[in-house]
C-alpha positions as CSV (number, residue, x, y, z in Angstrom):
1,M,212.8,199.1,116.2
2,K,209.9,197.0,114.7
3,E,206.9,199.4,114.0
4,K,203.4,198.5,114.1
5,M,201.8,198.8,110.5
6,D,199.0,201.2,110.2
7,S,195.7,200.0,108.7
8,S,196.7,200.9,105.1
9,E,200.0,199.1,105.5
10,A,198.5,196.2,106.8
11,R,196.1,196.0,104.1
12,H,198.6,196.0,101.3
13,A,200.8,193.4,103.3
14,G,197.9,191.2,103.3
15,G,198.8,189.8,106.7
16,A,202.2,188.3,105.3
17,T,204.4,189.5,108.0
18,G,206.1,186.5,109.8
19,I,204.9,183.8,107.7
20,S,207.1,182.1,105.0
21,R,207.1,184.1,101.7
22,R,206.7,180.8,99.7
23,A,203.9,179.5,102.1
24,V,201.9,182.7,101.6
25,I,202.2,182.5,97.8
26,E,201.3,178.8,97.4
27,G,198.5,179.2,100.1
28,S,196.9,182.0,98.5
29,L,197.1,180.3,95.1
30,A,195.6,177.3,96.4
31,A,192.9,179.2,98.0
32,A,192.0,180.9,94.9
33,S,191.9,177.4,93.0
34,I,192.9,179.1,89.6
35,T,193.2,176.7,86.7
36,L,195.4,178.2,84.1
37,C,194.7,178.1,80.4
38,S,196.9,176.3,77.8
39,P,200.4,177.4,78.0
40,R,200.7,177.1,74.1
41,S,198.3,179.9,73.6
42,T,199.8,183.2,72.7
43,S,196.7,185.2,72.1
44,F,195.3,187.9,74.4
45,G,191.9,185.9,74.8
46,W,192.8,185.7,78.7
47,L,192.0,189.4,79.0
48,H,188.4,189.0,78.5
49,A,187.9,185.2,79.3
50,P,185.5,184.4,82.3
51,V,187.1,183.6,85.4
52,S,188.0,180.0,85.7
53,R,188.2,178.5,89.1
54,G,189.2,174.8,89.0
55,T,190.3,172.3,91.7
56,S,194.1,172.4,91.3
57,T,196.9,174.8,90.9
58,P,200.1,174.4,88.8
59,Q,203.1,172.9,90.3
60,D,206.1,175.1,91.3
61,P,209.1,174.1,89.3
62,G,210.7,177.7,89.5
63,L,210.3,181.2,90.3
64,A,208.9,181.9,86.8
65,S,206.2,179.3,87.2
66,V,205.4,181.1,90.6
67,M,205.1,184.2,88.9
68,Q,203.1,182.8,86.1
69,G,200.6,181.4,88.5
70,A,200.3,184.5,90.5
71,A,199.9,186.7,87.5
72,M,197.1,184.4,86.2
73,A,195.4,184.3,89.5
74,F,195.5,188.1,89.9
75,V,194.1,188.5,86.2
76,N,191.3,185.9,86.8
77,S,190.3,188.0,89.9
78,M,189.1,190.9,88.1
79,P,186.2,191.5,85.8
80,A,186.8,192.0,82.2
81,E,186.6,195.8,82.3
82,T,189.3,196.1,85.0
83,R,191.5,193.4,83.2
84,V,191.8,195.6,80.1
85,K,193.2,198.5,82.2
86,A,195.9,196.2,83.5
87,A,197.0,194.8,80.2
88,F,199.5,195.9,77.7
89,S,201.3,194.0,74.8
90,F,204.8,193.1,75.6
91,E,206.0,195.6,72.8
92,D,204.1,198.5,74.2
93,E,206.4,201.5,75.1
94,Q,204.5,201.7,78.2
95,R,206.8,198.9,79.5
96,F,209.7,201.2,79.5
97,D,207.9,204.2,80.9
98,W,208.7,204.0,84.4
99,H,209.1,206.7,87.4
100,Y,209.0,207.2,90.9
101,I,207.6,210.5,91.3
102,P,203.7,211.2,92.1
103,R,202.1,211.3,88.6
104,A,199.2,210.0,86.6
105,R,199.9,206.3,85.5
106,K,198.3,203.5,83.5
107,G,197.6,200.2,84.8
108,V,195.1,199.2,87.6
109,P,195.5,200.5,91.0
110,F,194.7,199.1,94.4
111,K,191.8,201.5,94.6
112,D,189.9,199.8,91.8
113,L,190.4,196.0,93.2
114,D,187.9,194.1,95.2
115,Q,189.1,192.2,98.4
116,A,190.1,189.2,96.2
117,G,191.9,191.2,93.6
118,R,193.8,193.0,96.4
119,Q,194.8,189.7,98.1
120,L,196.1,188.1,94.7
121,A,197.8,191.6,93.9
122,N,199.9,191.1,97.0
123,V,200.7,187.4,96.0
124,L,202.1,188.7,92.7
125,L,204.0,191.3,94.6
126,S,205.3,188.7,97.0
127,S,206.5,186.4,94.0
128,G,209.0,189.1,93.1
129,L,210.0,190.1,96.6
130,N,211.5,188.7,99.8
131,Q,209.9,189.4,103.1
132,Q,212.4,192.3,103.6
133,G,211.4,193.9,100.3
134,F,207.6,193.2,100.5
135,A,207.6,194.9,104.1
136,K,209.4,198.0,102.5
137,A,207.0,198.1,99.6
138,A,203.9,198.0,101.9
139,T,205.4,200.5,104.1
140,I,206.4,202.9,101.2
141,M,202.8,202.8,100.0
142,S,201.5,203.6,103.5
143,L,203.8,206.6,103.9
144,E,201.4,208.5,101.4
145,N,199.0,208.7,104.4
146,V,201.9,210.4,106.5
147,L,202.7,212.8,103.7
148,R,198.9,213.7,103.5
149,E,199.0,214.5,107.2
150,I,202.1,216.5,106.9
151,E,201.2,218.5,103.6
152,K,197.5,218.9,104.5
153,G,196.5,219.3,100.9
154,S,199.3,221.6,99.9
155,G,201.2,219.0,97.8
156,P,200.3,216.3,95.0
157,V,197.5,213.9,95.7
158,R,198.6,211.4,98.4
159,D,196.8,208.1,98.3
160,A,198.2,204.8,99.6
161,E,195.8,203.1,97.0
162,L,197.2,204.6,93.9
163,Y,199.8,202.0,93.3
164,Y,199.4,200.4,89.9
165,F,199.8,196.8,88.5
166,S,200.6,196.5,84.9
167,L,201.0,193.2,83.0
168,F,202.9,193.2,79.5
169,G,202.4,190.2,77.1
170,D,200.6,186.9,78.0
171,P,201.9,185.0,81.1
172,K,200.3,181.9,80.1
173,G,201.8,181.9,76.6
174,Q,205.3,180.8,75.4
175,G,206.6,184.2,74.7
176,A,208.4,186.9,77.0
177,W,206.1,188.7,79.3
178,G,206.4,191.0,82.2
179,W,204.9,193.0,85.1
180,R,205.3,196.1,87.0
181,V,204.1,197.6,90.3
182,E,204.6,201.3,90.5
183,G,203.4,204.3,92.3
184,H,205.2,207.2,94.3
185,H,208.6,206.0,95.5
186,L,208.1,202.6,94.3
187,S,208.9,201.0,90.8
188,L,209.5,197.2,90.5
189,N,209.9,195.8,86.9
190,F,210.1,192.3,86.1
191,T,210.6,190.5,82.8
192,V,210.3,186.7,82.3
193,A,212.1,185.3,79.2
194,P,210.6,182.4,77.4
195,D,213.3,180.2,79.0
196,G,212.1,181.0,82.4
197,R,214.9,183.4,83.5
198,I,213.9,186.6,85.0
199,A,215.3,190.0,85.0
200,S,214.2,192.4,87.8
201,T,215.6,196.0,87.2
202,P,215.1,198.7,87.3
203,S,214.0,198.3,90.9
204,F,213.3,201.6,92.9
205,F,212.7,201.9,96.5
206,G,212.2,205.6,98.1
207,S,210.9,207.0,101.3
208,N,209.6,210.4,102.1
209,P,209.9,211.1,105.0
210,A,213.0,209.1,105.4
211,E,212.2,209.3,109.0
212,V,208.9,210.0,110.5
213,R,209.4,212.8,113.1
214,Q,206.0,213.4,114.3
215,G,202.7,211.6,114.8
216,P,201.7,207.9,115.8
217,R,204.4,206.5,113.6
218,Q,207.3,208.8,114.9
219,G,210.7,207.2,114.6
220,L,209.7,204.8,111.6
221,R,212.7,204.6,109.1
222,T,211.6,202.6,106.1
223,L,215.0,202.4,104.3
224,A,217.2,202.7,107.5
225,G,219.5,199.7,106.4
226,E,220.4,201.4,103.0
227,E,221.5,204.6,104.8
228,D,223.2,203.2,107.9
229,L,225.1,200.3,106.3
230,A,226.6,202.6,103.7
231,R,227.6,205.2,106.3
232,A,229.1,202.6,108.6
233,F,231.3,201.5,105.9
234,L,232.5,205.0,104.9
235,K,233.2,205.7,108.4
236,S,235.2,202.6,109.0
237,L,237.6,203.5,106.2
238,D,241.1,205.2,107.1
239,S,241.6,208.6,106.1
240,E,243.4,207.7,102.9
241,Q,240.8,205.4,101.9
242,R,238.1,207.9,102.7
243,A,239.6,210.6,100.6
244,S,239.3,208.2,97.7
245,A,235.8,207.2,98.5
246,I,234.5,210.6,99.0
247,I,234.2,212.3,95.5
248,S,232.4,215.6,96.3
249,E,231.7,217.6,99.4
250,K,228.3,218.3,97.9
251,A,225.8,215.6,97.0
252,P,223.7,215.8,93.9
253,S,220.1,216.7,94.2
254,D,218.9,213.2,93.0
255,I,220.2,210.0,91.8
256,L,222.0,210.6,88.6
257,T,220.3,208.1,86.5
258,T,217.0,209.3,87.3
259,N,214.1,207.4,85.3
260,S,216.4,206.9,82.2
261,R,215.5,203.8,80.0
262,T,219.2,202.7,80.1
263,A,221.6,203.4,83.0
264,A,224.8,204.9,81.6
265,L,227.4,206.3,83.8
266,Q,231.1,206.9,83.0
267,T,234.1,205.2,84.7
268,P,233.2,204.9,88.2
269,P,234.9,207.1,90.7
270,G,235.6,206.3,94.4
271,I,237.5,203.5,96.0
272,K,237.6,200.0,94.5
273,A,237.0,196.9,96.4
274,A,240.3,195.5,95.2
275,K,242.1,198.1,97.2
276,L,240.3,197.0,100.4
277,G,241.1,194.5,103.1
278,Q,239.0,191.6,103.9
279,R,237.0,193.3,106.5
280,H,236.0,196.3,104.5
281,Q,235.3,194.1,101.5
282,E,233.0,192.1,103.7
283,M,231.4,195.4,104.8
284,L,231.0,196.6,101.2
285,M,229.5,193.3,100.2
286,G,227.1,193.6,103.2
287,V,225.8,196.7,101.6
288,V,225.3,195.2,98.2
289,S,223.7,192.0,99.5
290,Y,221.4,194.2,101.6
291,F,219.9,195.8,98.4
292,A,219.9,192.4,96.7
293,N,217.9,190.8,99.6
294,N,214.9,192.9,99.0
295,M,214.2,190.6,95.9
296,A,213.1,187.0,95.9
297,P,215.9,184.8,97.0
298,E,216.2,183.3,93.6
299,I,216.7,186.7,92.2
300,A,219.1,188.0,94.8
301,A,221.1,184.8,94.2
302,S,221.2,185.6,90.6
303,R,222.1,189.3,91.2
304,I,225.2,188.2,93.6
305,A,226.3,185.6,91.2
306,K,226.4,187.9,88.3
307,L,228.4,190.6,90.0
308,R,230.8,188.3,91.4
309,G,231.3,186.8,88.0
310,A,232.2,190.1,86.9
311,G,234.9,190.4,89.7
312,F,234.1,191.6,92.9
313,G,237.3,193.5,93.1
314,N,236.2,195.7,90.2
315,I,233.4,197.1,92.3
316,S,233.8,200.7,93.4
317,F,232.0,202.8,96.2
318,A,231.7,206.6,96.0
319,W,230.3,209.1,98.4
320,A,229.3,212.7,98.1
321,G,228.1,215.0,100.6
322,G,228.3,215.0,104.5
323,P,229.4,211.8,106.3
324,D,227.2,212.4,109.4
325,R,223.5,211.5,109.6
326,G,221.2,214.6,108.9
327,Q,223.6,215.8,106.4
328,P,222.7,215.7,102.7
329,H,224.6,212.7,101.1
330,Y,224.7,210.4,98.0
331,Y,226.4,207.2,97.3
332,R,226.8,204.7,94.5
333,I,228.2,201.3,94.4
334,Q,229.1,200.4,90.7
335,G,230.4,197.2,89.1
336,P,231.0,196.1,85.4
337,T,227.1,194.8,85.4
338,F,225.2,196.8,87.9
339,L,224.8,200.1,89.6
340,I,223.3,200.9,92.9
341,E,222.4,204.5,93.5
342,Y,221.2,206.1,96.8
343,D,220.5,209.9,97.4
344,N,219.1,211.7,100.6
345,T,219.3,215.3,99.9
346,Q,215.6,216.7,99.7
347,N,213.3,218.0,102.4
348,D,216.4,218.7,104.7
349,A,218.1,215.3,103.9
350,N,215.0,213.6,104.9
351,H,213.8,212.0,101.6
352,I,215.6,208.9,100.2
353,H,215.6,207.5,96.7
354,S,217.6,204.2,95.8
355,V,217.7,202.0,92.7
356,W,219.4,199.0,91.3
357,R,220.1,199.1,87.7
358,D,221.6,196.5,85.3
359,F,223.7,198.0,82.4
360,T,222.9,195.2,80.0
361,G,219.8,193.8,81.6
362,D,217.2,196.3,82.5
363,F,213.9,195.4,81.2
364,G,215.4,192.0,80.3
365,A,217.3,193.3,77.4
366,D,220.3,190.8,77.9
367,L,218.0,187.8,78.6
368,L,215.7,188.4,75.5
369,G,218.7,189.1,73.2
370,L,220.4,185.9,74.3
371,H,217.3,183.8,74.1
372,Y,216.4,185.0,70.5
373,K,220.1,184.5,69.4
374,N,220.1,180.9,70.6
375,A,216.4,180.4,69.2
376,H,217.6,181.3,65.6
377,R,220.9,179.3,65.4
């Protein structure tokens, strides 16, 4: 069921629903008329430079260029005192300090941005996500309003505008740089290597409530696909296959990797794709692709190519908890290069955490290592 966005969700979405993702990005940058500074500069002068509004925008040779243009447009939309809050050096440990709980954060929140800044913040967010992922991010933010009504002041501060943008390094320079959008139940981390390749993990989407059960948005399920596709796959297995896939009758209380800097799990339990027939392999791939397709098409394609390159048959699926909707449950899909974790146990199994991790590439570790190795031959 397609839900009507509330006013907060619509504000975050910036009216992008139903419009081509690329058209939104290019059109918004063209409207901003941003002139980028010299790409050879590696100083942090752009943090304090006056806004520069020219008559042309950079061409779009690839996703890295799109992100660069979006980041610079966003930066140039802010007054100097706000820009300073958003900016960190690429080497700052803050780049690795990610989390998905309600807590104090650094960066610049939506709350501190003017109308132009909010629009361009959404353009930057759109550059890293597909329409599916962008809609989820906007809805996750708007669920803070639902929680505020449910808790009536008894919980943490719930504010749909306390989602923070941070930039690491200089997007107009020749070095590596990155950016993050983060708040309660959302943490999207992007690293752009000097050669233009992009890392996009950790990427976390959560939902509380998983299903809104009262009020004007009753029935809304922000992460329905993540839950339903995996359960359908589990239930399609025969009894022997299901016995291999279910690793415990009790689900863990959260994703096992939580907010660790690196994802490290032991040899994956569960059932391997190599032991499945074609129909079940396609269903499992459908779950993986659904997660991947939250990201920009270029990123999604790269994720799928990487996991296929490592051998699709090596991917395992493990489930813990009850198999029926409403029962606490957990699953993970793990391959040689990546890990998907999903958990729905809290708040009477109405509170989802989900994440995609890269064993060697979180925060761009593998891309940066390869670049520096090749650069110093």
